[in-house]
NUMAR-955436 format. One record per residue (C-alpha): x, y, z. Coordinates in Angstrom, 2 decimals. Layout:
R       c1       c2       c3
R        X        Y        Z
...
! end
This chain:
R       c1       c2       c3
R   -19.09    19.05   -10.22
R   -20.59    16.45    -7.92
R   -20.93    12.69    -8.09
R   -24.69    12.26    -7.71
R   -25.65     9.00    -6.04
R   -29.03     7.60    -7.00
R   -29.84     5.05    -4.30
R   -31.90     2.06    -5.32
R   -32.43     3.34    -7.95
R   -35.41     5.07    -6.42
R   -35.67     8.55    -7.86
R   -38.64    10.70    -8.87
R   -38.69    13.63   -11.26
R   -39.79    16.41    -8.84
R   -36.92    15.62    -6.47
R   -34.45    15.24    -9.33
R   -35.37    18.70   -10.57
R   -35.25    20.20    -7.07
R   -31.76    18.84    -6.48
R   -30.47    20.02    -9.86
R   -31.79    23.51    -9.14
R   -30.13    23.38    -5.72
R   -26.81    22.49    -7.33
R   -27.18    25.42    -9.69
R   -27.96    27.79    -6.82
R   -24.97    26.50    -4.87
R   -22.57    27.27    -7.71
R   -22.05    23.61    -8.63
R   -21.51    23.30   -12.35
R   -22.73    19.80   -13.01
R   -22.91    16.21   -11.88
R   -22.06    12.63   -12.69
R   -24.98    10.20   -12.38
R   -23.96     7.14   -10.37
R   -26.74     4.66    -9.47
R   -25.82     2.63    -6.40
R   -27.21     0.33    -3.71
R   -30.70     0.80    -2.22
R   -31.35     2.60     1.07
R   -34.99     1.61     1.46
R   -36.61    -1.80     1.38
R   -39.49    -0.90    -0.95
R   -39.84     1.46    -3.87
R   -36.76     0.47    -5.84
R   -36.92    -0.35    -9.52
R   -34.23    -2.22   -11.44
R   -31.28    -0.56   -13.09
R   -31.94    -0.13   -16.83
R   -35.67    -0.65   -16.27
R   -38.11     1.62   -18.14
R   -38.63     3.67   -14.96
R   -34.88     4.19   -14.56
R   -34.34     5.10   -18.19
R   -37.27     7.53   -18.07
R   -35.74     9.25   -15.01
R   -32.40     9.42   -16.84
R   -34.06    10.93   -19.91
R   -35.72    13.58   -17.74
R   -32.43    14.36   -16.02
R   -30.64    14.85   -19.33
R   -33.33    17.23   -20.54
R   -33.42    19.23   -17.32
R   -29.63    19.44   -17.05
R   -29.46    20.96   -20.52
R   -32.23    23.40   -19.65
R   -30.44    24.49   -16.47
R   -26.99    24.70   -18.07
R   -25.53    21.94   -15.91
R   -22.90    19.57   -17.22
R   -24.01    15.95   -17.04
R   -21.61    13.01   -17.02
R   -22.71     9.39   -16.85
R   -20.97     6.32   -15.51
R   -21.38     3.33   -17.82
R   -22.54     0.96   -15.11
R   -23.98     0.89   -11.63
R   -21.28     0.72    -8.99
R   -17.81    -0.23   -10.13
R   -15.86    -1.70   -11.92
R   -17.80    -2.37   -15.12
R   -19.89    -5.53   -15.06
R   -23.33    -6.77   -14.11
R   -25.83    -9.59   -14.61
R   -25.25    -9.65   -18.37
R   -21.65   -10.79   -17.91
R   -21.28   -14.56   -18.22
R   -18.63   -16.47   -16.34
R   -16.66   -16.71   -19.59
R   -16.57   -12.90   -19.79
R   -15.91   -12.36   -16.08
R   -12.61   -11.07   -14.73
R    -9.97   -13.77   -14.78
R    -7.04   -14.85   -12.67
R    -4.36   -17.52   -12.67
R    -5.11   -19.94    -9.85
R    -2.20   -21.99    -8.55
R    -2.90   -24.92    -6.26
R    -0.28   -27.10    -4.62
R    -1.22   -30.77    -4.27
R     0.80   -33.67    -2.84
R     1.15   -36.94    -4.69
R    -1.26   -38.75    -2.36
R    -4.06   -36.20    -2.79
R    -6.57   -35.96    -5.64
R    -6.00   -33.25    -8.27
R    -7.90   -30.00    -7.75
R   -11.41   -29.73    -9.10
R   -11.84   -27.63   -12.22
R   -14.87   -25.39   -11.82
R   -17.11   -23.48   -14.17
R   -15.16   -21.01   -16.27
R   -11.84   -22.69   -15.42
R    -9.31   -24.61   -17.46
R    -6.21   -26.54   -16.44
R    -3.14   -25.14   -18.20
R    -0.24   -27.19   -16.88
R     1.12   -29.14   -13.91
R     4.65   -28.64   -12.57
R     6.84   -30.56   -10.17
R    10.08   -28.90    -9.09
R     9.48   -26.25   -11.76
R     9.43   -28.89   -14.49
R     6.26   -29.42   -16.47
R     4.65   -32.85   -16.30
R     3.32   -34.38   -19.49
R    -0.45   -34.05   -19.83
R    -2.16   -36.81   -17.83
R     1.02   -37.88   -16.01
R     0.85   -38.82   -12.34
R     2.62   -36.78    -9.70
R     5.72   -38.71    -8.57
R     5.47   -40.23    -5.10
R     6.55   -37.92    -2.32
R     6.39   -34.86    -4.53
R     4.19   -31.76    -4.48
R     2.74   -30.55    -7.74
R     1.70   -27.07    -8.77
R    -1.50   -26.95   -10.82
R    -1.82   -23.81   -12.94
R    -5.48   -23.15   -13.68
R    -6.97   -20.37   -15.78
R    -9.67   -19.28   -13.37
R   -11.98   -16.40   -12.42
R   -11.64   -13.77    -9.72
R   -15.34   -14.19    -8.86
R   -15.44   -10.48    -8.06
R   -18.90    -8.95    -8.12
R   -19.67    -5.35    -9.03
R   -19.19    -3.16    -5.95
R   -22.14    -1.19    -4.48
R   -24.59    -2.17    -7.25
R   -28.11    -0.86    -7.66
R   -31.00    -3.31    -7.68
R   -30.82    -5.24   -10.92
R   -27.17    -4.55   -11.65
R   -25.65    -7.30    -9.52
R   -23.22    -9.54   -11.35
R   -19.66   -10.38   -12.28
R   -17.03    -7.73   -12.94
R   -16.04    -8.13   -16.57
R   -12.64    -9.15   -17.92
R   -10.93    -5.90   -18.93
R    -8.47    -7.85   -21.11
R   -11.34    -9.37   -23.11
R   -12.51    -7.23   -26.04
R   -15.71    -9.21   -26.50
R   -16.65    -8.60   -22.86
R   -16.12    -4.84   -23.26
R   -18.08    -4.75   -26.52
R   -20.94    -6.73   -24.99
R   -21.07    -4.41   -21.97
R   -21.14    -1.31   -24.14
R   -23.92    -2.81   -26.25
R   -25.98    -4.11   -23.34
R   -25.57    -1.19   -20.93
R   -24.07     1.74   -22.81
R   -26.45     1.68   -25.76
R   -29.50     1.61   -23.47
R   -28.22     4.57   -21.47
R   -27.41     6.62   -24.56
R   -30.65     5.65   -26.22
R   -32.61     6.98   -23.26
R   -30.75    10.30   -23.34
R   -31.34    10.80   -27.05
R   -30.04    14.15   -28.24
R   -29.06    15.17   -24.70
R   -25.75    13.37   -24.93
R   -23.70    13.54   -21.71
R   -20.59    15.68   -21.73
R   -18.59    12.58   -20.81
R   -19.00     8.94   -19.93
R   -17.05     7.77   -16.92
R   -15.04     4.81   -15.69
R   -14.23     4.71   -11.99
R   -10.94     3.55   -10.51
R    -9.83     0.15   -11.76
R   -10.30    -2.10    -8.77
R   -10.49    -5.46   -10.53
R    -8.74    -7.29    -7.73
R    -6.52   -10.27    -8.65
R    -7.21    -9.79   -12.38
R    -3.98   -11.16   -13.83
R    -5.09   -13.48   -16.63
R    -7.36   -13.82   -19.64
R    -8.39   -16.71   -21.86
R    -5.96   -16.02   -24.72
R    -3.09   -14.66   -22.68
R    -0.70   -17.46   -23.69
R    -0.98   -16.97   -27.48
R    -0.93   -13.17   -27.04
R     2.16   -13.46   -24.87
R     3.87   -15.61   -27.51
R     3.02   -13.07   -30.21
R     4.15   -10.04   -28.24
R     7.12   -11.32   -26.26
R     8.48   -13.87   -28.72
R     8.45   -16.97   -26.53
R     6.05   -19.39   -24.86
R     5.19   -18.47   -21.28
R     3.90   -21.94   -20.42
R     7.25   -23.52   -19.40
R     7.95   -20.52   -17.17
R     4.62   -20.31   -15.34
R     6.26   -21.24   -11.99
R     8.07   -17.86   -12.16
R     4.70   -16.16   -11.62
R     4.07   -18.11    -8.43
R     7.55   -18.31    -6.96
R    11.28   -17.93    -7.57
R    12.81   -19.97   -10.36
R    16.15   -18.18   -10.29
R    17.73   -15.31   -12.18
R    15.05   -15.32   -14.90
R    12.12   -14.78   -12.51
R    11.92   -10.99   -12.59
R    12.32   -10.79   -16.40
R     9.50   -13.28   -16.97
R     7.22   -11.46   -14.54
R     8.09    -8.24   -16.35
R     7.03    -9.69   -19.69
R     3.76   -11.01   -18.21
R     2.98    -7.61   -16.66
R     3.78    -5.74   -19.85
R     1.48    -8.05   -21.80
R    -1.38    -7.39   -19.36
R    -0.88    -3.65   -19.77
R    -0.92    -3.84   -23.55
R    -4.10    -5.90   -23.51
R    -5.84    -3.46   -21.16
R    -4.81    -0.53   -23.35
R    -5.96    -2.18   -26.57
R    -9.05    -4.05   -25.43
R   -10.47    -1.79   -22.72
R    -9.36     1.86   -22.93
R    -9.18     2.15   -26.71
R   -12.60     0.65   -27.53
R   -14.39     2.59   -24.77
R   -12.93     5.85   -26.07
R   -13.85     4.92   -29.64
R   -17.38     4.08   -28.52
R   -17.68     7.39   -26.67
R   -16.47     9.32   -29.69
R   -18.92     7.52   -31.95
R   -21.72     8.63   -29.62
R   -20.61    12.27   -29.56
R   -19.23    12.29   -26.04
R   -15.88    12.13   -24.23
R   -14.28     9.40   -22.12
R   -13.38    10.47   -18.57
R   -11.40     7.79   -16.80
R    -9.60     7.04   -13.57
R    -6.83     5.19   -15.37
R    -4.93     3.45   -12.59
R    -5.11     0.33   -10.45
R    -5.76    -3.18   -11.74
R    -5.57    -4.05   -14.65
R    -2.06    -2.57   -14.68
R    -2.46     0.45   -16.93
R     0.60     2.70   -17.22
R     1.10     6.45   -17.06
R     0.94     6.77   -20.85
R    -2.38     4.92   -20.84
R    -3.80     8.36   -20.00
R    -3.15     9.26   -23.63
R    -5.93     6.82   -24.54
R    -8.66     8.75   -22.70
R   -10.12    12.21   -23.27
R   -10.28    13.38   -19.67
R    -7.74    11.89   -17.24
R    -8.88    11.79   -13.63
R    -7.03    11.06   -10.39
R    -7.69    10.80    -6.68
R    -5.62    11.26    -3.55
R    -4.65    14.40    -1.65
R    -1.13    13.56    -0.43
R     0.67    16.23    -2.43
R     4.10    15.31    -1.04
R     3.80    11.63    -1.97
R     3.08     9.61    -5.07
R    -0.63     9.75    -5.89
R    -2.84     8.83    -8.78
R    -3.78    12.53    -8.82
R    -0.30    13.53    -9.94
R    -0.24    10.46   -12.20
R    -3.34    11.78   -14.02
R    -2.19    15.41   -14.25
R     1.20    14.27   -15.56
R    -0.57    12.33   -18.29
R    -2.55    15.44   -19.18
R     0.55    17.64   -19.24
R     2.51    15.18   -21.35
R    -0.19    14.55   -23.92
R    -1.65    18.05   -24.18
R    -4.93    17.55   -22.33
R    -5.87    20.95   -20.84
R    -8.15    19.59   -18.09
R    -7.34    17.12   -15.33
R   -10.10    16.19   -12.92
R    -9.88    14.50    -9.56
R   -12.28    12.64    -7.34
R   -12.18    15.02    -4.41
R   -13.25    14.82    -0.74
R   -13.66    11.04    -0.63
R   -13.82    10.15     3.07
R   -13.33    13.85     3.95
R   -13.31    14.33     7.73
R   -15.16    11.14     8.57
R   -17.75    10.44     9.95
R   -20.39    11.57     7.50
R   -21.61    15.19     7.86
R   -18.49    16.12     9.84
R   -16.77    17.86     6.91
R   -16.71    21.66     6.86
R   -16.15    24.30     4.17
R   -12.59    24.70     5.45
R   -12.06    20.97     5.01
R   -13.27    21.33     1.42
R   -10.84    24.14     0.73
R    -7.88    22.46     2.44
R    -8.24    19.31     0.36
R    -9.20    21.15    -2.82
R    -5.98    23.15    -2.60
R    -3.94    19.94    -2.32
R    -5.46    18.74    -5.58
R    -4.70    22.08    -7.24
R    -1.08    21.76    -6.09
R    -0.89    18.45    -7.97
R    -1.99    19.94   -11.28
R    -5.75    19.40   -11.06
R    -8.12    22.01   -12.50
R   -11.49    20.21   -12.34
R   -12.90    18.99    -9.01
R   -15.43    16.15    -8.94
R   -16.94    16.24    -5.47
R   -17.63    12.97    -3.71
R   -20.37    13.74    -3.33
R   -24.09    14.53    -3.53
R   -26.54    11.91    -2.25
R   -30.03    11.98    -3.70
R   -32.27    12.39    -0.66
R   -36.06    12.70    -0.90
R   -38.16    14.60     1.68
R   -39.39    11.38     3.27
R   -35.79    10.56     4.22
R   -36.01    13.32     6.85
R   -33.00    15.08     8.29
R   -30.12    14.93     7.79
R   -31.11    12.79     4.82
R   -29.56     9.91     2.93
R   -25.81     9.66     2.59
R   -23.24     7.49     0.87
R   -21.27     5.11     3.06
R   -17.84     6.57     2.26
R   -17.90    10.30     1.87
R   -18.86    13.71     3.07
R   -22.15    15.30     2.02
R   -22.28    18.52     0.02
R   -25.99    19.18    -0.40
R   -28.54    21.41     1.30
R   -28.93    19.04     4.23
R   -25.76    20.60     5.63
R   -26.64    23.85     7.45
R   -23.38    25.44     6.29
R   -24.76    25.21     2.74
R   -25.48    28.93     3.17
R   -21.85    29.64     2.20
R   -21.59    26.99    -0.54
R   -21.80    29.63    -3.33
R   -18.75    31.36    -1.82
R   -16.83    28.07    -1.54
R   -17.64    27.05    -5.10
R   -16.79    30.51    -6.47
R   -13.31    30.20    -4.98
R   -12.84    26.69    -6.38
R   -14.09    27.83    -9.80
R   -11.78    30.84    -9.96
R    -8.73    28.75    -9.13
R    -9.77    25.97   -11.54
R   -10.21    28.52   -14.30
R    -6.89    30.19   -13.61
R    -5.07    26.84   -13.59
R    -6.34    26.12   -17.10
R    -4.69    29.20   -18.56
R    -1.43    28.97   -20.49
R     0.61    25.85   -19.93
R     2.13    24.10   -16.91
R     5.60    25.33   -16.02
R     6.98    22.28   -14.19
R    10.77    22.01   -14.38
R    11.37    18.43   -13.31
R    10.33    15.13   -14.86
R    10.52    12.04   -12.65
R    11.02     8.91   -14.73
R     8.68     6.20   -13.46
R    10.41     2.80   -13.23
R     7.53     0.99   -14.93
R     9.74    -1.93   -15.96
R    10.78    -2.42   -12.34
R     7.11    -2.41   -11.36
R     6.29    -5.12   -13.91
R     9.28    -7.15   -12.76
R     7.96    -6.99    -9.21
R     4.49    -8.28   -10.06
R     3.10   -11.40    -8.45
R    -0.16   -13.26    -8.74
R    -2.90   -10.94    -7.48
R    -0.38    -8.11    -7.13
R    -0.26    -6.46   -10.51
R    -0.71    -2.70   -10.30
R     1.90    -0.30   -11.65
R     0.79     2.80    -9.78
R     0.42     0.93    -6.48
R     4.04    -0.17    -6.77
R     5.37     3.34    -7.37
R     5.47     4.70    -3.84
R     7.76     1.86    -2.81
R     9.93     2.21    -5.91
R    10.30     5.99    -5.65
R    10.84     5.94    -1.90
R     9.64     8.41     0.74
R    12.23    11.17     0.24
R    12.34    11.96    -3.47
R     9.17    14.03    -3.87
R     9.53    16.10    -0.67
R    13.11    16.99    -1.56
R    12.14    18.19    -5.04
R     9.32    20.32    -3.64
R    11.42    21.70    -0.78
R    14.17    22.63    -3.22
R    11.71    24.96    -4.97
R    10.51    22.98    -8.00
R     7.34    21.34    -9.24
R     7.36    18.15   -11.28
R     5.53    15.72   -13.52
R     6.00    12.01   -13.95
R     7.14    10.63   -17.29
R     7.44     7.10   -18.65
R     8.83     5.15   -21.58
R     5.78     5.68   -23.77
R     5.97     9.45   -23.39
R     9.72     9.55   -23.97
R     9.31     7.41   -27.10
R     6.53     9.59   -28.54
R     7.50    13.04   -27.26
R    11.06    13.02   -25.99
R    11.81    14.82   -22.72
R    10.38    18.36   -22.71
R    11.63    19.31   -19.23
R    14.87    21.04   -18.15
R    15.64    18.27   -15.64
R    15.02    14.52   -15.71
R    15.46    12.39   -12.59
R    16.06     8.64   -12.75
R    15.07     7.58    -9.21
R    16.85     4.35    -8.30
R    15.92     2.71   -11.59
R    17.16    -0.83   -12.17
R    15.49    -2.00   -15.40
R    15.15     0.34   -18.36
R    14.56    -0.29   -22.08
R    17.70     0.37   -24.13
R    15.75     2.57   -26.55
R    14.53     4.77   -23.69
R    18.02     5.07   -22.25
R    19.42     6.04   -25.63
R    16.76     8.75   -26.02
R    17.73    10.03   -22.57
R    21.37    10.13   -23.69
R    20.38    12.23   -26.71
R    18.45    14.56   -24.41
R    21.52    14.97   -22.20
R    23.77    15.72   -25.20
R    21.40    18.54   -26.19
R    21.71    20.17   -22.77
R    19.09    18.34   -20.73
R    20.09    17.73   -17.13
R    19.91    14.08   -16.01
R    20.12    13.34   -12.28
R    20.48     9.68   -11.27
R    19.67     8.89    -7.65
R    20.42     5.86    -5.44
R    21.69     3.65    -8.27
R    22.14     3.73   -12.03
R    20.15     1.42   -14.34
R    21.86    -1.92   -14.82
R    19.36    -4.39   -16.28
R    17.51    -4.84   -19.53
R    13.79    -5.29   -18.83
R    12.59    -8.57   -20.32
R    13.59   -12.17   -20.92
R    14.46   -11.60   -24.58
R    16.20    -8.27   -23.87
R    19.12    -9.74   -21.97
R    21.51    -8.85   -24.76
R    20.91    -5.18   -24.02
R    22.17    -5.34   -20.45
R    25.84    -4.69   -21.30
R    24.95    -1.62   -23.34
R    22.70    -0.30   -20.56
R    25.52    -0.62   -18.05
R    27.85     1.12   -20.47
R    25.43     4.03   -20.81
R    25.15     4.26   -17.05
R    28.86     4.99   -16.89
R    28.12     8.50   -18.18
R    26.21     9.44   -15.03
R    27.24    10.09   -11.45
R    24.85     8.72    -8.86
R    23.52    11.45    -6.57
R    22.63    10.70    -2.99
R    19.03    11.79    -2.36
R    20.24    13.86     0.58
R    22.18    15.96    -1.95
R    19.35    16.21    -4.46
R    18.56    19.87    -3.74
R    22.13    20.87    -4.53
R    22.09    18.91    -7.78
R    18.85    20.56    -8.80
R    20.12    24.04    -7.92
R    23.23    23.38   -10.00
R    21.00    22.50   -12.94
R    18.80    25.62   -12.75
R    17.65    28.11   -10.12
R    14.52    27.24    -8.11
R    11.22    28.27    -9.59
R    10.04    29.51    -6.17
R    12.23    29.52    -3.08
R    10.03    29.69     0.01
R     8.92    27.78     3.13
R     8.22    24.05     2.70
R     4.66    24.38     4.01
R     3.77    26.54     1.02
R     2.77    24.64    -2.08
R     3.12    26.30    -5.47
R     1.65    25.81    -8.93
R     3.09    27.83   -11.81
R     1.33    28.43   -15.13
R     3.13    30.20   -17.98
R     1.20    32.54   -20.27
R     2.63    34.43   -23.27
R     2.32    37.70   -21.34
R     2.44    36.66   -17.67
R     3.60    34.17   -15.06
R     0.79    32.94   -12.79
R     1.49    31.37    -9.40
R    -1.03    29.76    -7.05
R     0.30    29.60    -3.49
R    -1.25    27.63    -0.62
R    -0.25    27.27     3.00
R    -0.87    23.57     3.54
R    -0.31    23.72     7.31
R    -2.51    24.50    10.31
R    -0.29    27.34    11.50
R     0.57    30.78    10.09
R     3.61    30.96     7.83
R     5.71    34.06     7.38
R     8.37    33.60     4.73
R    10.09    35.34     1.89
R     9.37    33.96    -1.56
R    11.76    34.49    -4.44
R    10.39    33.78    -7.92
R    12.44    32.92   -11.00
R    11.08    35.78   -13.08
R    12.79    38.78   -14.63
R    11.65    42.19   -15.80
R     8.14    41.62   -14.49
R     6.30    42.99   -11.47
R     3.76    41.26    -9.24
R     0.09    41.73    -8.49
R    -2.14    39.91    -6.03
R    -5.24    38.42    -7.62
R    -7.76    37.58    -4.89
R    -9.40    34.22    -5.74
R   -12.28    34.98    -3.35
R   -13.31    38.43    -4.52
R   -11.62    38.75    -7.91
R    -9.92    41.99    -6.85
R    -6.46    42.87    -8.15
R    -4.01    44.83    -6.00
R    -0.37    45.76    -6.31
R     2.28    43.61    -4.62
R     5.29    45.92    -4.91
R     8.04    45.41    -7.44
R    10.66    42.81    -8.25
R    10.69    39.05    -7.84
R    10.80    38.82    -4.03
R     7.69    38.92    -1.87
R     7.22    38.71     1.88
R     4.45    36.18     2.52
R     2.25    36.16     5.60
R    -0.24    33.36     5.18
R    -2.83    32.25     7.72
R    -3.41    28.51     8.20
R    -4.66    26.97     4.95
R    -4.69    30.40     3.31
R    -4.11    30.58    -0.46
R    -3.12    33.44    -2.72
R    -2.53    34.09    -6.41
R     0.35    36.26    -7.60
R     0.66    37.26   -11.25
R     3.87    38.66   -12.71
R     3.57    40.76   -15.86
R     5.36    43.69   -17.46
R     4.19    46.98   -16.04
R     1.83    45.23   -13.62
R     2.98    46.87   -10.39
R     0.48    49.21    -8.82
R     2.36    49.54    -5.57
R     1.63    47.85    -2.29
R    -1.03    49.36    -0.08
R     0.59    51.36     2.76
R     0.20    49.90     6.22
R    -2.13    51.82     8.54
R    -2.25    51.93    12.30
R    -5.23    50.11    13.68
R    -7.19    49.87    16.90
R    -9.47    47.05    17.96
R   -12.60    47.17    20.07
R   -13.92    43.98    21.63
R   -17.62    43.66    20.78
R   -18.10    40.12    22.12
R   -20.70    41.01    24.76
R   -24.39    41.74    24.54
R   -25.47    40.09    21.33
R   -29.11    39.24    20.65
R   -29.22    35.54    19.75
R   -32.10    33.90    17.90
R   -31.95    30.11    17.63
R   -34.45    27.28    17.64
R   -37.37    29.66    17.97
R   -35.87    31.36    21.03
R   -34.41    34.84    21.49
R   -31.95    35.67    24.26
R   -29.04    37.93    25.10
R   -25.71    36.17    24.67
R   -22.02    36.86    25.04
R   -19.47    35.15    22.84
R   -17.55    32.91    22.84
R   -20.17    30.34    23.78
R   -21.31    27.12    22.10
R   -24.98    26.45    21.47
R   -24.44    22.91    22.65
R   -23.86    24.18    26.19
R   -27.65    24.50    26.29
R   -29.10    20.99    26.78
R   -32.06    21.91    24.57
R   -29.67    22.74    21.70
R   -27.17    19.92    22.10
R   -28.47    18.13    19.00
R   -29.48    21.21    17.04
R   -28.28    21.48    13.46
R   -29.19    24.65    11.64
R   -28.57    28.39    11.79
R   -28.55    31.00    14.53
R   -28.70    34.76    14.16
R   -26.55    37.14    16.24
R   -27.40    40.86    16.16
R   -25.75    43.90    17.69
R   -25.52    47.67    17.19
R   -22.04    49.23    17.00
R   -20.76    52.77    16.59
R   -18.61    53.90    13.66
R   -16.91    57.13    12.66
R   -16.67    58.86     9.32
R   -13.67    58.25     7.07
R   -12.38    55.09     8.75
R   -12.03    51.52     7.51
R   -13.55    48.66     9.50
R   -12.81    44.93     9.70
R   -14.72    42.36    11.73
R   -12.23    39.96    13.32
R   -13.61    36.68    14.66
R   -10.38    35.41    16.19
R    -7.94    32.70    15.22
R    -8.47    29.01    14.73
R    -7.19    26.41    17.16
R    -4.66    23.93    15.73
R    -5.52    20.28    16.21
R    -2.71    17.95    17.22
R    -1.57    15.91    14.25
R    -3.22    12.54    13.95
R    -2.42     9.65    11.65
R    -4.70     9.30     8.68
R    -6.35     5.95     8.94
R    -6.22     3.86     5.77
R    -8.91     5.06     3.43
R   -10.15     7.65     5.92
R    -9.33    10.72     3.86
R    -8.18    14.00     5.32
R    -9.32    17.03     7.29
R    -8.12    20.54     8.02
R    -6.23    20.23    11.32
R    -7.75    23.44    12.64
R   -10.90    24.18    14.60
R   -12.54    27.42    13.53
R   -13.70    30.23    15.84
R   -16.81    30.22    13.61
R   -18.41    26.80    13.74
R   -18.71    26.25    10.85
R   -19.65    29.17     8.62
R   -21.30    32.57     8.81
R   -22.83    35.24     6.60
R   -22.48    38.81     7.83
R   -24.97    41.60     7.12
R   -24.30    45.27     7.90
R   -27.25    47.62     7.93
R   -29.32    45.01     6.13
R   -26.86    44.40     3.29
R   -24.74    41.29     2.78
R   -21.11    42.01     3.63
R   -19.71    38.56     2.92
R   -19.10    35.16     4.45
R   -16.66    33.80     7.04
R   -15.59    30.15     6.76
R   -11.79    30.06     6.39
R    -8.69    31.74     7.83
R    -8.06    34.54     8.25
R   -11.41    34.86     9.99
R   -11.85    38.51     9.08
R   -14.25    40.48     6.93
R   -13.83    44.01     5.61
R   -17.13    45.84     6.16
R   -15.94    49.36     5.40
R   -18.17    49.98     2.42
R   -21.35    49.27     4.40
R   -20.56    51.20     7.59
R   -21.61    54.79     8.16
R   -21.09    57.33    10.90
R   -23.17    56.61    13.98
R   -25.07    53.44    14.80
R   -24.66    50.36    12.57
R   -26.64    47.15    12.78
R   -24.55    43.98    12.45
R   -26.31    40.67    11.86
R   -24.37    37.39    11.73
R   -26.07    34.18    10.59
R   -24.03    31.21    11.78
R   -24.49    27.62    10.57
R   -23.05    24.40    11.99
R   -22.90    20.88    10.50
R   -25.63    18.25    10.25
R   -23.69    15.86    12.46
R   -25.39    17.21    15.60
R   -28.88    16.20    14.53
R   -27.46    12.89    13.29
R   -25.98    12.31    16.75
R   -29.43    12.63    18.32
R   -30.24     9.27    16.78
R   -31.43     6.72    16.42
R   -28.89     5.81    13.78
R   -30.29     3.85    10.84
R   -30.79     0.12    11.24
R   -30.07    -1.61     7.95
R   -30.89    -5.17     9.06
R   -34.09    -5.39     7.02
R   -32.38    -3.84     4.02
R   -29.50    -6.30     4.27
R   -31.88    -9.22     4.65
R   -33.56    -8.35     1.36
R   -30.64    -7.14    -0.73
R   -27.55    -8.58     1.06
R   -24.97    -6.31     2.68
R   -23.82    -3.89    -0.01
R   -22.11    -1.30     2.20
R   -20.95    -0.61     5.74
R   -21.63     2.87     7.07
R   -18.38     4.56     8.01
R   -17.31     5.50    11.54
R   -20.78     5.59    13.07
R   -19.16     4.98    16.47
R   -17.56     8.43    16.16
R   -20.79    10.39    15.67
R   -21.23    12.99    18.40
R   -22.54    16.56    18.67
R   -19.93    19.24    18.09
R   -19.46    22.77    19.49
R   -21.39    25.25    17.39
R   -21.73    29.00    16.97
R   -19.25    31.84    17.54
R   -16.40    30.44    19.62
R   -13.87    33.27    19.44
R   -13.88    36.86    20.64
R   -15.26    39.32    18.11
R   -13.38    42.55    17.53
R   -14.11    45.56    15.37
R   -10.75    46.65    13.96
R   -10.54    50.27    12.89
R    -7.89    51.69    10.57
! end
């Protein structure tokens, strides 16, 4: 699917239909409508206006007609909010202001209320003066004043308070009901909530009475613990505050939105992480968990979402994919798409939501409109010619990874209580705390030892127990006694518990202190394992699922009749390695995710892998599956790089390869396709492969914050090609290995080879002039900053490697 940005909104029905048909032709299965900021000064109509709702109605009807899935975000921009949200319903924070005795007290603004004043952590009586020479802390229930990010015209306003049920209900009534009313019977497949980025949201109007009810004591005397250190009780009080925020978000935000979606005949797809501090088990409160983040060897919200799905029986996990891919805009290639898509698959994802597809009318010209923070995956990219091949691959893998059930051996217990205890004002996200709590070594050592994993938390253990052979407690300090006792029961029944760095030693909250002695007693049953020895501890617990090179990522799905493994080389260099699979009495087959062909892979549970950079394979083990490996044949190669007829930009010339189009000054800023043609000789009864050469590794570079990823390899085909032999389509070339079997189309004698090569749209963008948004900003304020425009430059294009005809 694609996230479809409607800029303005300024959309018209003919272009909406054209773009939906283009998605269909490109193999894209659907879209999520996301109205965002304007890109033109005139011609915009307000969000939720009759014109907008009419366009939405048309889109719902046409999507159903075309068989495209339609999702709908319940706002414009993110997080939820808008002009209908009053200051009393706006996201809230606890404001703390320090004032000396000789200064006036702080002003109390609209939507604020003074809670208490403290001097030396002691509360002053209401109305009392601050003692001379002292500094007072004023605790004020305040507002974050955060506005909706990237809003369309007419949707500007406060972000709502996600701990406030009345604010959620009012938003659903004011925005959601209008959207659903416009769609009528064409109900979207799902409604969507983007990542929770309600910065500094750490309070709500009734937090104090809710805290008293839930935690059993009054938070007011302990408010200084939220702003500083009051001694040994500080972490426990912060824990209780954080836990209360999480409960309120679960009950007042996630639960009512899901109930509302269900009542309207749709599902709730949610990026359930960030601020407010939802927990891993909050994913149980949504229909379709979604993550983002491609760092497969680190903590990500992608793995957080897939773990929630695996724990609570949701068969589909989606991810926001390709955000910031290979910045600047239009620089991303099909190989970049595959390289990142595979990293999401390796984390348990089986539904990709591309980020994204910008609505772009003809009057926008080339290369068209684009979102400020993403790649572009529409027809304005010349390499669109291979998009159906890219999407077919992604669809096959997604489908395969929905079969059976996940076969992850290891559960990593998330120290949620430690995260709550580490909260501070404006710093209250559970998932954002996890990378620091887990440390940099845990996840790589599990993967390198030959296992895959899910995260687990207290809510899942309470509801479901531990359904994994191995449970790791990674340097946990605080743990609920009930959770620890359940873990003890799991260990008594044969479950393997590995404790790293330190054993739990603290009860979580202020009122739980009586449990600390029992927790420490339970910890005496476990030996602490140094993380450097983790692989050995895991191997002692059970054999590796797949023992192979660390560059190769693995996903294992278990079916009643087969074991399915997706393998991906995540590096920019070839990897040759043995792979030993923990299977018995089954034989392997290769299932080609690009062609769908099935071939034998020998016998037994050991395979010799030879993977090109970023190459992926699927191996399926089943009883009686072996069909034998194809025998190796001697081959010869003939260089056919010289003497091609090249047609480009209305010109025809003779050309040798390798050579970039951009070497010609007239083609330096050309974005589009070029056609190479040549006649070659072939013999009867031989097999033939076109070999375009190898990619060139790019020296590793640090990912800039928020800048996404790229495949660290430059292709010999820049950036994609379709090959025709004797007038018939032989296939496409856009990923390693850069080879194409053309045997079935070759005949004895002369054969006509035609290669259509497409580059990226960044070359025409580099011609300039780049857009000037001053007039737009003057009218609508600055709603975005275009990414990395200083890095826009024309890139080498065409066939940049020697071409060989390999005969076997």
